[in-house]
BAROFI-787171 format. One line per 3 residues: number of its first residue (from 1); their letters; for each residue x, y, z of C-alpha. Coordinates in nm, 2 decimals, always signed. Example, Ala and Ser with C-alpha at 12.3 -4.5 7.8 and 13.67 -1.06 7.14 Angstrom:
BEGIN
1) as) +1.23,-0.45,+0.78  +1.37,-0.11,+0.71
//
This chain:
BEGIN
1) xxx) +2.99,+4.94,-6.21  +2.64,+5.02,-6.18  +2.53,+4.71,-6.37
4) xxx) +2.72,+4.48,-6.17  +2.58,+4.62,-5.86  +2.24,+4.48,-5.97
7) xxx) +2.37,+4.15,-6.08  +2.50,+4.09,-5.72  +2.19,+4.22,-5.58
10) xxx) +1.96,+3.96,-5.81  +2.17,+3.67,-5.75  +2.08,+3.80,-5.35
13) xxx) +1.73,+3.74,-5.42  +1.75,+3.44,-5.61  +1.98,+3.24,-5.38
16) xxx) +1.74,+3.13,-5.14  +1.49,+2.99,-5.39  +1.71,+2.79,-5.55
19) xxx) +1.84,+2.63,-5.24  +1.49,+2.60,-5.11  +1.42,+2.37,-5.44
22) xxx) +1.76,+2.16,-5.39  +1.62,+2.08,-5.04  +1.29,+2.02,-5.14
25) xxx) +1.42,+1.75,-5.41  +1.60,+1.56,-5.15  +1.31,+1.57,-4.83
28) xxx) +1.56,+1.25,-4.69  +1.92,+1.20,-4.59  +2.11,+1.02,-4.82
31) xxx) +2.18,+0.73,-4.58  +1.80,+0.70,-4.52  +1.73,+0.69,-4.88
34) xxx) +1.98,+0.43,-4.96  +1.84,+0.23,-4.63  +1.50,+0.26,-4.76
37) xxx) +1.61,+0.16,-5.13  +1.80,-0.18,-5.02  +1.49,-0.24,-4.78
40) xxx) +1.30,-0.23,-5.11  +1.51,-0.46,-5.33  +1.50,-0.69,-5.04
43) xxx) +1.18,-0.71,-5.01  +1.11,-0.77,-5.38  +1.39,-1.07,-5.39
46) xxx) +1.19,-1.20,-5.15  +0.83,-1.18,-5.30  +0.92,-1.43,-5.59
49) xxx) +0.82,-1.77,-5.51  +0.92,-1.93,-5.76  +1.26,-1.73,-5.77
52) xxx) +1.48,-1.52,-6.02  +1.68,-1.67,-6.27  +2.03,-1.48,-6.37
55) xxx) +2.19,-1.54,-6.71  +2.56,-1.51,-6.54  +2.81,-1.40,-6.75
58) xxx) +3.13,-1.42,-6.57  +3.46,-1.26,-6.75  +3.51,-0.93,-6.86
61) xxx) +3.53,-0.99,-7.22  +3.28,-1.35,-7.15  +3.47,-1.59,-7.30
64) xxx) +3.30,-1.85,-7.13  +2.92,-1.79,-7.22  +2.65,-1.74,-7.01
67) xxx) +2.50,-2.01,-6.75  +2.17,-2.00,-6.55  +2.15,-1.96,-6.22
70) xxx) +1.79,-1.96,-6.05  +1.80,-1.81,-5.70  +1.51,-1.84,-5.43
73) xxx) +1.56,-1.57,-5.16  +1.42,-1.52,-4.84  +1.48,-1.17,-4.65
76) xxx) +1.86,-1.30,-4.53  +1.89,-1.64,-4.74  +1.94,-1.73,-5.11
79) xxx) +1.92,-2.10,-5.25  +2.09,-2.14,-5.56  +2.01,-2.38,-5.84
82) xxx) +2.19,-2.39,-6.17  +2.25,-2.62,-6.48  +2.65,-2.60,-6.41
85) xxx) +2.67,-2.96,-6.26  +2.42,-3.12,-6.51  +2.17,-3.19,-6.25
88) xxx) +1.88,-2.95,-6.24  +1.74,-3.08,-5.87  +2.08,-2.97,-5.70
91) xxx) +2.08,-2.71,-5.48  +2.29,-2.48,-5.24  +2.17,-2.25,-4.95
94) xxx) +2.40,-1.97,-4.85  +2.37,-1.62,-4.71  +2.36,-1.29,-4.89
97) xxx) +2.39,-0.88,-4.82  +2.25,-0.60,-5.00  +2.48,-0.31,-4.87
100) xxx) +2.58,+0.02,-4.98  +2.89,+0.07,-5.12  +2.89,+0.39,-5.39
103) xxx) +2.48,+0.25,-5.46  +2.34,-0.05,-5.33  +2.51,-0.37,-5.40
106) xxx) +2.41,-0.73,-5.37  +2.66,-0.93,-5.19  +2.66,-1.31,-5.19
109) xxx) +2.92,-1.28,-4.90  +2.91,-1.63,-4.77  +3.05,-1.90,-5.04
112) xxx) +2.79,-2.12,-5.28  +2.88,-2.40,-5.47  +2.73,-2.25,-5.73
115) xxx) +2.76,-1.88,-5.72  +3.11,-1.89,-5.64  +3.20,-2.14,-5.89
118) xxx) +3.33,-1.93,-6.14  +3.52,-1.70,-5.90  +3.68,-1.91,-5.61
121) xxx) +4.04,-1.98,-5.77  +4.20,-2.36,-5.78  +4.56,-2.48,-5.84
124) xxx) +4.53,-2.48,-6.22  +4.32,-2.10,-6.23  +4.46,-1.89,-5.98
127) xxx) +4.19,-1.59,-6.16  +3.91,-1.85,-6.15  +3.70,-1.78,-6.43
130) xxx) +3.76,-1.37,-6.33  +3.36,-1.38,-6.24  +3.12,-1.17,-5.97
133) xxx) +2.97,-1.27,-5.65  +2.88,-0.89,-5.57  +2.67,-0.68,-5.83
136) xxx) +2.60,-0.32,-5.84  +2.19,-0.27,-5.87  +2.15,-0.01,-6.15
139) xxx) +1.75,-0.02,-6.14  +1.42,-0.19,-6.16  +1.14,-0.23,-6.43
142) xxx) +0.83,-0.06,-6.29  +0.64,-0.38,-6.27  +0.93,-0.54,-6.03
145) xxx) +0.99,-0.82,-6.28  +1.33,-0.76,-6.38  +1.61,-0.61,-6.19
148) xxx) +1.94,-0.44,-6.35  +2.27,-0.58,-6.26  +2.63,-0.50,-6.32
151) xxx) +2.90,-0.72,-6.19  +3.14,-0.52,-5.98  +3.43,-0.69,-6.12
154) xxx) +3.36,-0.78,-6.46  +3.12,-0.48,-6.56  +2.90,-0.74,-6.73
157) xxx) +2.59,-0.63,-6.76  +2.30,-0.89,-6.63  +1.95,-0.93,-6.54
160) xxx) +1.79,-1.06,-6.25  +1.43,-1.23,-6.40  +1.10,-1.31,-6.17
163) xxx) +1.00,-1.67,-6.30  +0.66,-1.85,-6.28  +0.78,-2.22,-6.27
166) xxx) +0.97,-2.43,-6.03  +1.39,-2.37,-6.12  +1.39,-2.78,-6.18
169) xxx) +1.16,-2.73,-6.44  +1.33,-2.41,-6.59  +1.64,-2.53,-6.61
172) xxx) +1.56,-2.86,-6.73  +1.38,-2.75,-7.01  +1.77,-2.55,-7.10
175) xxx) +1.96,-2.87,-7.08  +1.69,-3.02,-7.31  +1.79,-2.68,-7.56
178) xxx) +2.11,-2.73,-7.51  +2.12,-3.09,-7.65  +1.87,-3.00,-7.89
181) xxx) +2.11,-2.74,-8.07  +2.41,-2.93,-8.01  +2.52,-3.01,-8.40
184) xxx) +2.85,-3.09,-8.55  +2.84,-2.77,-8.75  +2.64,-2.48,-8.84
187) xxx) +2.55,-2.23,-9.11  +2.37,-1.91,-9.05  +2.14,-1.77,-9.35
190) xxx) +2.10,-1.39,-9.33  +1.94,-1.16,-9.63  +1.97,-1.43,-9.88
193) xxx) +2.35,-1.50,-9.83  +2.51,-1.83,-9.62  +2.77,-1.80,-9.36
196) xxx) +2.98,-2.10,-9.20  +2.93,-2.03,-8.83  +3.05,-2.20,-8.48
199) xxx) +2.81,-2.21,-8.17  +3.12,-2.27,-7.93  +3.19,-2.28,-7.57
202) xxx) +2.84,-2.10,-7.54  +3.03,-1.81,-7.79  +2.87,-1.72,-8.12
205) xxx) +3.11,-1.67,-8.40  +3.14,-1.63,-8.77  +3.24,-1.38,-9.01
208) xxx) +3.10,-1.20,-9.39  +3.16,-0.91,-9.57  +2.94,-0.59,-9.55
211) xxx) +2.83,-0.36,-9.82  +3.18,-0.22,-9.83  +3.32,-0.55,-9.91
214) xxx) +3.49,-0.50,-9.57  +3.52,-0.85,-9.32  +3.30,-0.83,-9.04
217) xxx) +3.41,-1.07,-8.72  +3.15,-1.13,-8.49  +3.20,-1.31,-8.19
220) xxx) +2.95,-1.29,-7.93  +2.85,-1.49,-7.59  +2.48,-1.61,-7.52
223) xxx) +2.33,-1.81,-7.27  +2.08,-2.10,-7.37  +1.71,-2.09,-7.25
226) xxx) +1.44,-2.28,-7.18  +1.31,-2.20,-7.61  +1.63,-2.09,-7.77
229) xxx) +1.95,-1.91,-7.69  +1.97,-1.53,-7.60  +2.30,-1.32,-7.68
232) xxx) +2.48,-1.13,-7.46  +2.41,-0.83,-7.64  +2.19,-0.71,-7.93
235) xxx) +2.40,-0.79,-8.23  +2.39,-0.63,-8.60  +2.42,-0.91,-8.87
238) xxx) +2.48,-0.81,-9.20  +2.22,-0.45,-9.07  +1.96,-0.69,-8.91
241) xxx) +1.98,-0.64,-8.51  +1.93,-0.94,-8.31  +1.94,-1.07,-7.96
244) xxx) +1.78,-1.39,-7.92  +1.70,-1.72,-8.10  +1.42,-1.97,-8.11
247) xxx) +1.51,-2.35,-8.15  +1.36,-2.62,-8.31  +1.50,-2.98,-8.38
250) xxx) +1.68,-2.83,-8.72  +1.77,-2.47,-8.66  +1.77,-2.16,-8.45
253) xxx) +1.53,-1.87,-8.57  +1.56,-1.48,-8.48  +1.23,-1.35,-8.33
256) xxx) +1.16,-1.14,-8.68  +1.25,-1.46,-8.86  +1.54,-1.24,-9.08
259) xxx) +1.83,-1.48,-8.96  +1.83,-1.86,-8.94  +2.10,-2.07,-8.77
262) xxx) +2.09,-2.43,-8.94  +2.27,-2.76,-8.76  +2.40,-3.01,-8.96
265) xxx) +2.51,-3.35,-8.85  +2.77,-3.60,-8.97  +2.56,-3.93,-9.04
268) xxx) +2.63,-4.18,-8.77  +2.79,-4.48,-8.93  +3.06,-4.22,-9.03
271) xxx) +3.09,-4.06,-8.70  +3.11,-4.38,-8.53  +3.40,-4.53,-8.77
274) xxx) +3.59,-4.18,-8.75  +3.56,-4.26,-8.36  +3.74,-4.57,-8.35
277) xxx) +4.09,-4.48,-8.36  +4.06,-4.24,-8.08  +3.78,-4.40,-7.84
280) xxx) +3.76,-4.74,-7.63  +3.39,-4.91,-7.61  +3.29,-5.10,-7.34
283) xxx) +3.08,-5.45,-7.51  +3.07,-5.59,-7.12  +3.27,-5.59,-6.74
286) xxx) +3.23,-5.86,-6.54  +3.38,-5.56,-6.25  +3.07,-5.34,-6.28
289) xxx) +2.85,-5.58,-6.44  +2.84,-5.37,-6.78  +2.64,-5.57,-7.00
292) xxx) +2.32,-5.46,-7.21  +2.21,-5.70,-7.50  +1.96,-5.95,-7.63
295) xxx) +1.85,-6.25,-7.46  +2.04,-6.44,-7.72  +2.35,-6.26,-7.63
298) xxx) +2.31,-6.27,-7.24  +2.29,-6.67,-7.32  +2.62,-6.64,-7.52
301) xxx) +2.79,-6.49,-7.24  +2.66,-6.70,-6.93  +2.79,-6.98,-7.14
304) xxx) +3.14,-6.81,-7.23  +3.15,-6.70,-6.83  +3.09,-7.04,-6.72
307) xxx) +3.37,-7.18,-6.95  +3.59,-6.90,-6.83  +3.55,-6.97,-6.42
310) xxx) +3.58,-7.33,-6.49  +3.88,-7.35,-6.75  +4.24,-7.44,-6.65
313) xxx) +4.29,-7.04,-6.68  +4.10,-7.01,-6.36  +3.99,-6.66,-6.45
316) xxx) +3.81,-6.42,-6.20  +3.77,-6.13,-6.44  +3.65,-6.01,-6.78
319) xxx) +3.66,-5.76,-7.00  +3.54,-5.71,-7.36  +3.61,-5.39,-7.55
322) xxx) +3.61,-5.25,-7.91  +3.89,-5.04,-7.96  +4.21,-4.98,-8.20
325) xxx) +4.55,-5.17,-8.19  +4.82,-5.16,-8.37  +4.66,-4.95,-8.64
328) xxx) +4.39,-5.18,-8.63  +4.02,-5.19,-8.53  +4.03,-5.46,-8.24
331) xxx) +3.85,-5.65,-8.00  +4.04,-5.64,-7.70  +3.95,-5.93,-7.41
334) xxx) +4.12,-5.88,-7.06  +4.10,-6.15,-6.80  +4.27,-6.20,-6.49
337) xxx) +4.37,-6.50,-6.28  +4.32,-6.61,-5.93  +4.68,-6.61,-5.88
340) xxx) +4.66,-6.20,-6.02  +4.83,-6.26,-6.39  +4.64,-6.06,-6.66
343) xxx) +4.56,-6.19,-7.02  +4.54,-5.94,-7.27  +4.35,-6.10,-7.62
346) xxx) +4.36,-5.91,-7.90  +4.17,-6.02,-8.26  +4.14,-5.77,-8.52
349) xxx) +3.84,-5.70,-8.75  +3.73,-5.52,-9.07  +3.45,-5.27,-9.04
352) xxx) +3.28,-5.06,-9.29  +3.01,-4.79,-9.41  +2.72,-4.97,-9.60
355) xxx) +2.69,-4.73,-9.90  +2.40,-4.52,-9.97  +2.34,-4.51,-9.56
358) xxx) +2.37,-4.29,-9.25  +2.32,-4.55,-9.00  +2.43,-4.88,-9.13
361) xxx) +2.84,-5.03,-9.08  +2.94,-5.38,-9.21  +3.17,-5.61,-9.03
364) xxx) +3.40,-5.86,-9.18  +3.28,-6.17,-9.04  +3.66,-6.37,-8.97
367) xxx) +3.87,-6.30,-8.67  +4.24,-6.27,-8.69  +4.48,-6.27,-8.38
370) xxx) +4.67,-5.97,-8.33  +4.89,-6.06,-8.03  +5.02,-6.42,-7.92
373) xxx) +4.81,-6.44,-7.64  +4.54,-6.47,-7.89  +4.62,-6.79,-7.98
376) xxx) +4.63,-6.90,-7.62  +4.26,-6.80,-7.54  +4.04,-7.00,-7.43
379) xxx) +3.81,-7.11,-7.74  +3.51,-6.94,-7.66  +3.63,-6.60,-7.66
382) xxx) +3.68,-6.62,-7.99  +3.34,-6.77,-8.06  +3.20,-6.50,-7.89
385) xxx) +3.31,-6.24,-8.10  +3.24,-6.42,-8.47  +2.87,-6.47,-8.30
388) xxx) +2.86,-6.12,-8.30  +3.09,-6.05,-8.63  +2.90,-6.30,-8.81
391) xxx) +2.53,-6.07,-8.84  +2.76,-5.85,-9.08  +2.52,-5.56,-9.09
394) xxx) +2.41,-5.35,-8.82  +2.19,-5.02,-8.79  +2.34,-4.81,-8.50
397) xxx) +2.17,-4.57,-8.27  +2.35,-4.34,-8.06  +2.20,-4.22,-7.71
400) xxx) +2.27,-3.84,-7.91  +2.33,-3.68,-8.19  +2.69,-3.53,-8.12
403) xxx) +2.98,-3.70,-7.94  +2.76,-3.98,-7.81  +2.86,-4.20,-7.47
406) xxx) +2.69,-4.50,-7.65  +2.59,-4.71,-7.95  +2.27,-4.97,-8.01
409) xxx) +2.37,-5.21,-8.27  +2.10,-5.40,-8.40  +2.15,-5.68,-8.66
412) xxx) +2.00,-5.60,-9.02  +1.94,-5.98,-9.06  +1.78,-6.02,-8.71
415) xxx) +1.65,-5.74,-8.51  +1.63,-5.98,-8.16  +2.02,-5.97,-8.21
418) xxx) +2.13,-5.68,-8.04  +2.38,-5.49,-7.81  +2.50,-5.17,-7.67
421) xxx) +2.86,-5.05,-7.66  +2.98,-4.74,-7.44  +3.25,-4.48,-7.39
//
C-alpha cells in the first residue's frame, strides 16, 4: 500500500512537466499551423517561373501508364500543358485551391481540359480513367524543388518537380523520346540473359525465371521523360533494382548500365507489304488537293485531270488509292460526274519484296482489270497507273519506323521519279 502511495505522488509531481513539454511542442493552434503550411505551399508553387512537372498516373493500378503535365501556378490559378493531345503548345487555364482535409490538399476544383481529362466520365466510360484531380500533399524536399503528392482517389504516389525550361520545350522532348523508343518489338538484357519484353500503353511487362526456378511476372507503368522513361516505382529485375532508363536510337539503358532494352524493327518493305490487306493509301485526291509527287508525275496528273474533265464522262472529282480488293493488291480509281453518278475503276497489280533488301519493293508492270467498270474507264487512267508500275523497283522511305502514316516511293532506276502515299 505504501508503494502505491509513493507511485501516485511521483505521478502527480511529474505530470505538470510532461504537459508543459507537450504545450511547447505545439506552440500554435492546429488550425493556425495548417493555414501556415498551406500558405507556404502556395508561395512555393507560385515561385517557379517555368512551372512544375507532374508525372501523372491515373487508375489505382496504373493500367494506363504515366502522362506528363507541366503546370504554372499563380496564387489562385494554374495553366496546364500536356502531351495528351499531341500539341506541346496547347494550354488550359483554371483555378485551384489548397485546402485542409485531414492534411493539406491540392485541389483542381474548376474544369481544365488537361487536368480533368482522366477523371471526366463519358458515355463509353462512366468511371472515366479513374484519375485524380485532388492530391494530398505528403511533404516537400528541403530545397523546395520537389513536392510529394498522393492521389486522393487512387492512392498513387506522384511528385511535382520544379523544371528549368519552358513547358513547350520539355514536352517536345518527351514526344521525341516517345517516337524514338517506339519499336516493333523489344528484348530485355540483364545478367547475361535475354527476355522478350513489351512496352505497350506505357506499361513495361515481361517475365523471367529467377534463381529458385520460379517464373516472375513483371508489369510496371512508366512515364516518358525528356531523356528516356521513368518507372512508376523502383522495380527489381533479376536481383537488380531499376527505376529510370536513358534512351538512344537503338536501346534503353538503366542509369547504372546493368539493364538494356533493345529495339527491334520489321524491315520497311516487309512492313509495307504486310499492311496492304488492311490499309488504304491515297495517291491523289482532287477534293483535298492531296498530291505530293515529282515534277514528271505532276505533268502526268495534269494531263489525266484535264483529259478527265474534258471527256465525255464530264468528271468532277478524282481519287486514286492503293488498297485491297477481292484478295488482290489494287489501284482503285473513283470519279464522279456532274450528273452525280460515281464510277469505281479497279486495277490489280502484283508487288513483292526485293530479296536481300529492307527497303525495296518491285511492282509487276502490267495492269489487270478487276471489275467491269475498269474496261470502261478513260484510257488515261490506266496509262497513269502503267507509268507508275513501269518503274518497277522502288525504294521506300516511311515517315517513322513504326506504324508509319506515309511512305515515299523513289524509283531505283530514276531517283527523279518519286511520289508519296498517305493513310
